[in-house]
GUMAR-276380 format. One record per residue (C-alpha): residue number from 1; residue in three letters; x, y, z. Coordinates in steps of 0.5 Angstrom, whole numbers, plus 500, padded with zeros to 3 digits. Layout:
N
<num->NUM	residu->ala	x->X	y->Y	z->Z> $
...
This chain:
354
<num->1	residu->unk	x->253	y->717	z->762> $
<num->2	residu->unk	x->249	y->723	z->762> $
<num->3	residu->unk	x->247	y->725	z->755> $
<num->4	residu->unk	x->250	y->732	z->753> $
<num->5	residu->unk	x->247	y->738	z->754> $
<num->6	residu->unk	x->243	y->741	z->748> $
<num->7	residu->unk	x->246	y->746	z->744> $
<num->8	residu->unk	x->242	y->748	z->738> $
<num->9	residu->unk	x->246	y->750	z->732> $
<num->10	residu->unk	x->245	y->756	z->728> $
<num->11	residu->unk	x->241	y->753	z->723> $
<num->12	residu->unk	x->237	y->750	z->728> $
<num->13	residu->unk	x->236	y->756	z->732> $
<num->14	residu->unk	x->234	y->760	z->725> $
<num->15	residu->unk	x->229	y->755	z->724> $
<num->16	residu->unk	x->226	y->756	z->731> $
<num->17	residu->unk	x->226	y->763	z->730> $
<num->18	residu->unk	x->223	y->764	z->724> $
<num->19	residu->unk	x->217	y->760	z->725> $
<num->20	residu->unk	x->216	y->763	z->732> $
<num->21	residu->unk	x->216	y->770	z->728> $
<num->22	residu->unk	x->211	y->768	z->723> $
<num->23	residu->unk	x->206	y->765	z->729> $
<num->24	residu->unk	x->207	y->771	z->733> $
<num->25	residu->unk	x->205	y->776	z->727> $
<num->26	residu->unk	x->199	y->771	z->725> $
<num->27	residu->unk	x->197	y->771	z->733> $
<num->28	residu->unk	x->192	y->777	z->732> $
<num->29	residu->unk	x->189	y->774	z->726> $
<num->30	residu->unk	x->189	y->767	z->729> $
<num->31	residu->unk	x->185	y->770	z->736> $
<num->32	residu->unk	x->180	y->773	z->731> $
<num->33	residu->unk	x->179	y->766	z->728> $
<num->34	residu->unk	x->178	y->762	z->735> $
<num->35	residu->unk	x->173	y->768	z->737> $
<num->36	residu->unk	x->169	y->766	z->731> $
<num->37	residu->unk	x->168	y->759	z->734> $
<num->38	residu->unk	x->167	y->761	z->741> $
<num->39	residu->unk	x->174	y->761	z->744> $
<num->40	residu->unk	x->176	y->767	z->747> $
<num->41	residu->unk	x->183	y->770	z->748> $
<num->42	residu->unk	x->184	y->767	z->755> $
<num->43	residu->unk	x->181	y->760	z->753> $
<num->44	residu->unk	x->186	y->760	z->748> $
<num->45	residu->unk	x->192	y->762	z->752> $
<num->46	residu->unk	x->190	y->756	z->757> $
<num->47	residu->unk	x->189	y->751	z->751> $
<num->48	residu->unk	x->196	y->753	z->749> $
<num->49	residu->unk	x->199	y->752	z->756> $
<num->50	residu->unk	x->195	y->745	z->757> $
<num->51	residu->unk	x->198	y->743	z->750> $
<num->52	residu->unk	x->205	y->745	z->752> $
<num->53	residu->unk	x->205	y->742	z->759> $
<num->54	residu->unk	x->201	y->735	z->757> $
<num->55	residu->unk	x->201	y->734	z->750> $
<num->56	residu->unk	x->207	y->730	z->748> $
<num->57	residu->unk	x->211	y->729	z->741> $
<num->58	residu->unk	x->211	y->722	z->738> $
<num->59	residu->unk	x->216	y->720	z->733> $
<num->60	residu->unk	x->213	y->714	z->730> $
<num->61	residu->unk	x->218	y->709	z->727> $
<num->62	residu->unk	x->219	y->702	z->724> $
<num->63	residu->unk	x->225	y->699	z->728> $
<num->64	residu->unk	x->226	y->693	z->724> $
<num->65	residu->unk	x->228	y->697	z->717> $
<num->66	residu->unk	x->235	y->696	z->714> $
<num->67	residu->unk	x->240	y->702	z->713> $
<num->68	residu->unk	x->244	y->703	z->707> $
<num->69	residu->unk	x->249	y->697	z->709> $
<num->70	residu->unk	x->243	y->692	z->708> $
<num->71	residu->unk	x->245	y->689	z->715> $
<num->72	residu->unk	x->244	y->694	z->720> $
<num->73	residu->unk	x->237	y->696	z->723> $
<num->74	residu->unk	x->234	y->702	z->726> $
<num->75	residu->unk	x->234	y->698	z->732> $
<num->76	residu->unk	x->241	y->696	z->732> $
<num->77	residu->unk	x->243	y->703	z->731> $
<num->78	residu->unk	x->239	y->706	z->737> $
<num->79	residu->unk	x->242	y->700	z->741> $
<num->80	residu->unk	x->249	y->703	z->739> $
<num->81	residu->unk	x->248	y->710	z->741> $
<num->82	residu->unk	x->241	y->711	z->744> $
<num->83	residu->unk	x->241	y->717	z->739> $
<num->84	residu->unk	x->234	y->718	z->734> $
<num->85	residu->unk	x->236	y->720	z->727> $
<num->86	residu->unk	x->232	y->723	z->722> $
<num->87	residu->unk	x->231	y->721	z->715> $
<num->88	residu->unk	x->237	y->725	z->712> $
<num->89	residu->unk	x->242	y->721	z->716> $
<num->90	residu->unk	x->238	y->714	z->716> $
<num->91	residu->unk	x->236	y->715	z->708> $
<num->92	residu->unk	x->230	y->712	z->710> $
<num->93	residu->unk	x->223	y->715	z->710> $
<num->94	residu->unk	x->216	y->712	z->711> $
<num->95	residu->unk	x->213	y->718	z->708> $
<num->96	residu->unk	x->217	y->721	z->702> $
<num->97	residu->unk	x->224	y->718	z->700> $
<num->98	residu->unk	x->226	y->725	z->698> $
<num->99	residu->unk	x->231	y->727	z->704> $
<num->100	residu->unk	x->237	y->729	z->700> $
<num->101	residu->unk	x->240	y->736	z->697> $
<num->102	residu->unk	x->235	y->738	z->692> $
<num->103	residu->unk	x->230	y->733	z->693> $
<num->104	residu->unk	x->223	y->735	z->695> $
<num->105	residu->unk	x->224	y->734	z->702> $
<num->106	residu->unk	x->229	y->739	z->702> $
<num->107	residu->unk	x->225	y->744	z->698> $
<num->108	residu->unk	x->219	y->743	z->703> $
<num->109	residu->unk	x->224	y->745	z->708> $
<num->110	residu->unk	x->227	y->751	z->704> $
<num->111	residu->unk	x->220	y->754	z->704> $
<num->112	residu->unk	x->218	y->752	z->711> $
<num->113	residu->unk	x->224	y->754	z->715> $
<num->114	residu->unk	x->226	y->760	z->710> $
<num->115	residu->unk	x->232	y->757	z->708> $
<num->116	residu->unk	x->235	y->756	z->715> $
<num->117	residu->unk	x->238	y->749	z->713> $
<num->118	residu->unk	x->240	y->751	z->706> $
<num->119	residu->unk	x->248	y->749	z->708> $
<num->120	residu->unk	x->246	y->745	z->714> $
<num->121	residu->unk	x->249	y->738	z->715> $
<num->122	residu->unk	x->245	y->732	z->715> $
<num->123	residu->unk	x->246	y->731	z->723> $
<num->124	residu->unk	x->243	y->738	z->724> $
<num->125	residu->unk	x->236	y->737	z->720> $
<num->126	residu->unk	x->230	y->736	z->724> $
<num->127	residu->unk	x->227	y->730	z->726> $
<num->128	residu->unk	x->219	y->729	z->724> $
<num->129	residu->unk	x->214	y->727	z->729> $
<num->130	residu->unk	x->207	y->729	z->731> $
<num->131	residu->unk	x->204	y->732	z->737> $
<num->132	residu->unk	x->199	y->727	z->740> $
<num->133	residu->unk	x->193	y->731	z->742> $
<num->134	residu->unk	x->189	y->725	z->743> $
<num->135	residu->unk	x->194	y->721	z->747> $
<num->136	residu->unk	x->193	y->715	z->742> $
<num->137	residu->unk	x->196	y->709	z->744> $
<num->138	residu->unk	x->199	y->708	z->737> $
<num->139	residu->unk	x->202	y->715	z->737> $
<num->140	residu->unk	x->200	y->721	z->733> $
<num->141	residu->unk	x->202	y->719	z->727> $
<num->142	residu->unk	x->202	y->711	z->726> $
<num->143	residu->unk	x->203	y->712	z->718> $
<num->144	residu->unk	x->210	y->713	z->719> $
<num->145	residu->unk	x->212	y->707	z->724> $
<num->146	residu->unk	x->209	y->701	z->728> $
<num->147	residu->unk	x->213	y->704	z->734> $
<num->148	residu->unk	x->214	y->711	z->737> $
<num->149	residu->unk	x->218	y->715	z->742> $
<num->150	residu->unk	x->214	y->719	z->746> $
<num->151	residu->unk	x->218	y->725	z->748> $
<num->152	residu->unk	x->218	y->729	z->755> $
<num->153	residu->unk	x->215	y->735	z->755> $
<num->154	residu->unk	x->221	y->739	z->755> $
<num->155	residu->unk	x->222	y->737	z->748> $
<num->156	residu->unk	x->217	y->742	z->745> $
<num->157	residu->unk	x->221	y->748	z->747> $
<num->158	residu->unk	x->226	y->746	z->741> $
<num->159	residu->unk	x->220	y->744	z->736> $
<num->160	residu->unk	x->216	y->747	z->731> $
<num->161	residu->unk	x->209	y->745	z->729> $
<num->162	residu->unk	x->204	y->745	z->723> $
<num->163	residu->unk	x->197	y->743	z->722> $
<num->164	residu->unk	x->197	y->738	z->717> $
<num->165	residu->unk	x->203	y->735	z->713> $
<num->166	residu->unk	x->209	y->740	z->712> $
<num->167	residu->unk	x->209	y->737	z->704> $
<num->168	residu->unk	x->203	y->741	z->703> $
<num->169	residu->unk	x->206	y->748	z->705> $
<num->170	residu->unk	x->201	y->749	z->711> $
<num->171	residu->unk	x->199	y->756	z->712> $
<num->172	residu->unk	x->198	y->755	z->720> $
<num->173	residu->unk	x->205	y->754	z->723> $
<num->174	residu->unk	x->208	y->755	z->730> $
<num->175	residu->unk	x->212	y->754	z->736> $
<num->176	residu->unk	x->210	y->751	z->743> $
<num->177	residu->unk	x->210	y->759	z->746> $
<num->178	residu->unk	x->206	y->761	z->739> $
<num->179	residu->unk	x->201	y->756	z->737> $
<num->180	residu->unk	x->195	y->760	z->736> $
<num->181	residu->unk	x->195	y->759	z->728> $
<num->182	residu->unk	x->196	y->751	z->729> $
<num->183	residu->unk	x->190	y->752	z->735> $
<num->184	residu->unk	x->186	y->756	z->730> $
<num->185	residu->unk	x->187	y->751	z->725> $
<num->186	residu->unk	x->185	y->745	z->729> $
<num->187	residu->unk	x->178	y->748	z->732> $
<num->188	residu->unk	x->176	y->750	z->725> $
<num->189	residu->unk	x->178	y->744	z->722> $
<num->190	residu->unk	x->173	y->740	z->727> $
<num->191	residu->unk	x->168	y->745	z->726> $
<num->192	residu->unk	x->168	y->744	z->719> $
<num->193	residu->unk	x->169	y->736	z->718> $
<num->194	residu->unk	x->166	y->734	z->725> $
<num->195	residu->unk	x->172	y->730	z->727> $
<num->196	residu->unk	x->178	y->732	z->730> $
<num->197	residu->unk	x->185	y->729	z->728> $
<num->198	residu->unk	x->181	y->723	z->725> $
<num->199	residu->unk	x->176	y->722	z->731> $
<num->200	residu->unk	x->169	y->723	z->729> $
<num->201	residu->unk	x->165	y->728	z->734> $
<num->202	residu->unk	x->171	y->730	z->738> $
<num->203	residu->unk	x->171	y->737	z->740> $
<num->204	residu->unk	x->178	y->739	z->741> $
<num->205	residu->unk	x->177	y->745	z->746> $
<num->206	residu->unk	x->174	y->739	z->751> $
<num->207	residu->unk	x->180	y->734	z->749> $
<num->208	residu->unk	x->185	y->739	z->750> $
<num->209	residu->unk	x->182	y->742	z->757> $
<num->210	residu->unk	x->182	y->735	z->759> $
<num->211	residu->unk	x->189	y->733	z->758> $
<num->212	residu->unk	x->192	y->734	z->765> $
<num->213	residu->unk	x->187	y->728	z->767> $
<num->214	residu->unk	x->185	y->724	z->761> $
<num->215	residu->unk	x->188	y->717	z->760> $
<num->216	residu->unk	x->191	y->714	z->754> $
<num->217	residu->unk	x->186	y->713	z->748> $
<num->218	residu->unk	x->186	y->706	z->744> $
<num->219	residu->unk	x->189	y->706	z->737> $
<num->220	residu->unk	x->188	y->712	z->733> $
<num->221	residu->unk	x->190	y->709	z->726> $
<num->222	residu->unk	x->191	y->716	z->724> $
<num->223	residu->unk	x->194	y->716	z->717> $
<num->224	residu->unk	x->192	y->723	z->715> $
<num->225	residu->unk	x->190	y->727	z->721> $
<num->226	residu->unk	x->196	y->730	z->725> $
<num->227	residu->unk	x->199	y->736	z->728> $
<num->228	residu->unk	x->206	y->735	z->725> $
<num->229	residu->unk	x->212	y->737	z->729> $
<num->230	residu->unk	x->219	y->738	z->727> $
<num->231	residu->unk	x->224	y->737	z->733> $
<num->232	residu->unk	x->230	y->741	z->732> $
<num->233	residu->unk	x->237	y->739	z->735> $
<num->234	residu->unk	x->239	y->732	z->737> $
<num->235	residu->unk	x->234	y->727	z->740> $
<num->236	residu->unk	x->238	y->723	z->745> $
<num->237	residu->unk	x->233	y->717	z->748> $
<num->238	residu->unk	x->236	y->717	z->755> $
<num->239	residu->unk	x->235	y->724	z->756> $
<num->240	residu->unk	x->229	y->726	z->752> $
<num->241	residu->unk	x->225	y->720	z->751> $
<num->242	residu->unk	x->219	y->719	z->756> $
<num->243	residu->unk	x->218	y->712	z->754> $
<num->244	residu->unk	x->219	y->707	z->748> $
<num->245	residu->unk	x->212	y->705	z->746> $
<num->246	residu->unk	x->213	y->698	z->742> $
<num->247	residu->unk	x->208	y->694	z->737> $
<num->248	residu->unk	x->207	y->687	z->741> $
<num->249	residu->unk	x->209	y->684	z->734> $
<num->250	residu->unk	x->216	y->685	z->737> $
<num->251	residu->unk	x->215	y->682	z->744> $
<num->252	residu->unk	x->221	y->677	z->745> $
<num->253	residu->unk	x->224	y->678	z->739> $
<num->254	residu->unk	x->231	y->681	z->738> $
<num->255	residu->unk	x->229	y->688	z->735> $
<num->256	residu->unk	x->224	y->688	z->742> $
<num->257	residu->unk	x->230	y->686	z->746> $
<num->258	residu->unk	x->235	y->691	z->743> $
<num->259	residu->unk	x->230	y->697	z->744> $
<num->260	residu->unk	x->228	y->694	z->751> $
<num->261	residu->unk	x->235	y->695	z->753> $
<num->262	residu->unk	x->236	y->702	z->752> $
<num->263	residu->unk	x->235	y->704	z->759> $
<num->264	residu->unk	x->228	y->708	z->757> $
<num->265	residu->unk	x->222	y->706	z->760> $
<num->266	residu->unk	x->218	y->701	z->755> $
<num->267	residu->unk	x->211	y->700	z->754> $
<num->268	residu->unk	x->207	y->696	z->749> $
<num->269	residu->unk	x->201	y->698	z->745> $
<num->270	residu->unk	x->195	y->693	z->742> $
<num->271	residu->unk	x->198	y->692	z->735> $
<num->272	residu->unk	x->194	y->690	z->729> $
<num->273	residu->unk	x->194	y->684	z->725> $
<num->274	residu->unk	x->191	y->684	z->718> $
<num->275	residu->unk	x->188	y->677	z->717> $
<num->276	residu->unk	x->186	y->674	z->710> $
<num->277	residu->unk	x->179	y->676	z->711> $
<num->278	residu->unk	x->180	y->683	z->709> $
<num->279	residu->unk	x->177	y->683	z->702> $
<num->280	residu->unk	x->182	y->684	z->696> $
<num->281	residu->unk	x->177	y->690	z->694> $
<num->282	residu->unk	x->178	y->694	z->700> $
<num->283	residu->unk	x->185	y->693	z->700> $
<num->284	residu->unk	x->185	y->695	z->692> $
<num->285	residu->unk	x->180	y->701	z->693> $
<num->286	residu->unk	x->185	y->704	z->699> $
<num->287	residu->unk	x->192	y->703	z->696> $
<num->288	residu->unk	x->191	y->701	z->689> $
<num->289	residu->unk	x->190	y->695	z->685> $
<num->290	residu->unk	x->197	y->692	z->686> $
<num->291	residu->unk	x->196	y->691	z->694> $
<num->292	residu->unk	x->192	y->685	z->694> $
<num->293	residu->unk	x->197	y->681	z->690> $
<num->294	residu->unk	x->203	y->684	z->695> $
<num->295	residu->unk	x->199	y->682	z->701> $
<num->296	residu->unk	x->198	y->675	z->699> $
<num->297	residu->unk	x->205	y->674	z->697> $
<num->298	residu->unk	x->207	y->677	z->704> $
<num->299	residu->unk	x->202	y->673	z->708> $
<num->300	residu->unk	x->204	y->666	z->705> $
<num->301	residu->unk	x->212	y->668	z->705> $
<num->302	residu->unk	x->213	y->671	z->711> $
<num->303	residu->unk	x->207	y->670	z->715> $
<num->304	residu->unk	x->206	y->663	z->714> $
<num->305	residu->unk	x->199	y->664	z->711> $
<num->306	residu->unk	x->196	y->667	z->717> $
<num->307	residu->unk	x->196	y->674	z->719> $
<num->308	residu->unk	x->200	y->680	z->717> $
<num->309	residu->unk	x->203	y->684	z->723> $
<num->310	residu->unk	x->208	y->689	z->724> $
<num->311	residu->unk	x->214	y->684	z->724> $
<num->312	residu->unk	x->211	y->681	z->718> $
<num->313	residu->unk	x->211	y->687	z->714> $
<num->314	residu->unk	x->218	y->688	z->716> $
<num->315	residu->unk	x->221	y->682	z->714> $
<num->316	residu->unk	x->218	y->683	z->707> $
<num->317	residu->unk	x->221	y->690	z->707> $
<num->318	residu->unk	x->228	y->687	z->708> $
<num->319	residu->unk	x->227	y->682	z->703> $
<num->320	residu->unk	x->225	y->687	z->698> $
<num->321	residu->unk	x->232	y->691	z->700> $
<num->322	residu->unk	x->236	y->684	z->700> $
<num->323	residu->unk	x->233	y->681	z->694> $
<num->324	residu->unk	x->230	y->686	z->689> $
<num->325	residu->unk	x->230	y->681	z->684> $
<num->326	residu->unk	x->225	y->676	z->687> $
<num->327	residu->unk	x->220	y->682	z->687> $
<num->328	residu->unk	x->221	y->684	z->680> $
<num->329	residu->unk	x->214	y->681	z->678> $
<num->330	residu->unk	x->211	y->687	z->682> $
<num->331	residu->unk	x->216	y->692	z->679> $
<num->332	residu->unk	x->222	y->696	z->681> $
<num->333	residu->unk	x->225	y->696	z->688> $
<num->334	residu->unk	x->223	y->703	z->689> $
<num->335	residu->unk	x->216	y->701	z->687> $
<num->336	residu->unk	x->215	y->695	z->691> $
<num->337	residu->unk	x->218	y->698	z->697> $
<num->338	residu->unk	x->212	y->703	z->696> $
<num->339	residu->unk	x->207	y->697	z->696> $
<num->340	residu->unk	x->210	y->695	z->702> $
<num->341	residu->unk	x->209	y->702	z->705> $
<num->342	residu->unk	x->202	y->702	z->703> $
<num->343	residu->unk	x->201	y->695	z->706> $
<num->344	residu->unk	x->203	y->698	z->713> $
<num->345	residu->unk	x->198	y->703	z->711> $
<num->346	residu->unk	x->193	y->697	z->710> $
<num->347	residu->unk	x->195	y->694	z->716> $
<num->348	residu->unk	x->193	y->700	z->720> $
<num->349	residu->unk	x->187	y->702	z->717> $
<num->350	residu->unk	x->184	y->695	z->717> $
<num->351	residu->unk	x->188	y->691	z->722> $
<num->352	residu->unk	x->184	y->688	z->728> $
<num->353	residu->unk	x->187	y->689	z->735> $
<num->354	residu->unk	x->191	y->683	z->738> $
């Protein structure tokens, strides 16, 4: 059965309209910023056209996380109707767990979209991802999940973008047809930091110009550097997904089989394994003093004493949800879920390729 046509709601149209207007108002300033780095108007337009045509939005997610009933997983829900849901509907987030009226996410959206979603239903809220400028195998923002949906190019037309994470109140925002401020921020950041979206020495101008012919890169492990994308209106995987890119930890599992049965092309990235050889000092320095003990328990109980991969972290997360009392030594349930999330970050940061 064909997916229904995309009909944005008034709230979604208002959000898109607002960000487009802001970006167009800042176009002259953005062009001046770009010119200061040798990017003239014609080149700027060519780069934006290349991003629009060839850079894909990726929606990173953990397919094995449990929903509110403590039985159904994200993969179960996707298999049921093929619809990708945002955090307001699932109650899940691999970032800030504040997607509810009056929560922090609600406030950030109020500011970013000028109140467009103030009275909107949960189903209307945007779905969060990132623009995969670098074509990383693990998606543009693996911080938020071991697997990702790579959307078709057409999805960019109903997306808004910001340089960096929206919770920081970003100054540089735009839409696919008004991306000048975001491009300026990307070029300026590379000139200042010597890296582009976490890739040392990368020249964003050269990377974007090469997009029509560049192959996929290896994993980017990009925990902190991305162009955030907010996709407005429904995401139906059969209509909107170019591919589902899965972590090999789910190969041959029920979760993997559910996703492979959606009728969407499936690809596999290389995946990560966090071995016991990673020093506790590195884990603690990266994500806090609780992480070595949490990693040790997860490795022993869910990884059979060996490596920790995405599926092992998922089994630990399910245990925290279903049996929070067994984790009381590490704190309350919210605390421990935060530690499990941080363990995933350690896996991305320090894990070896499979």
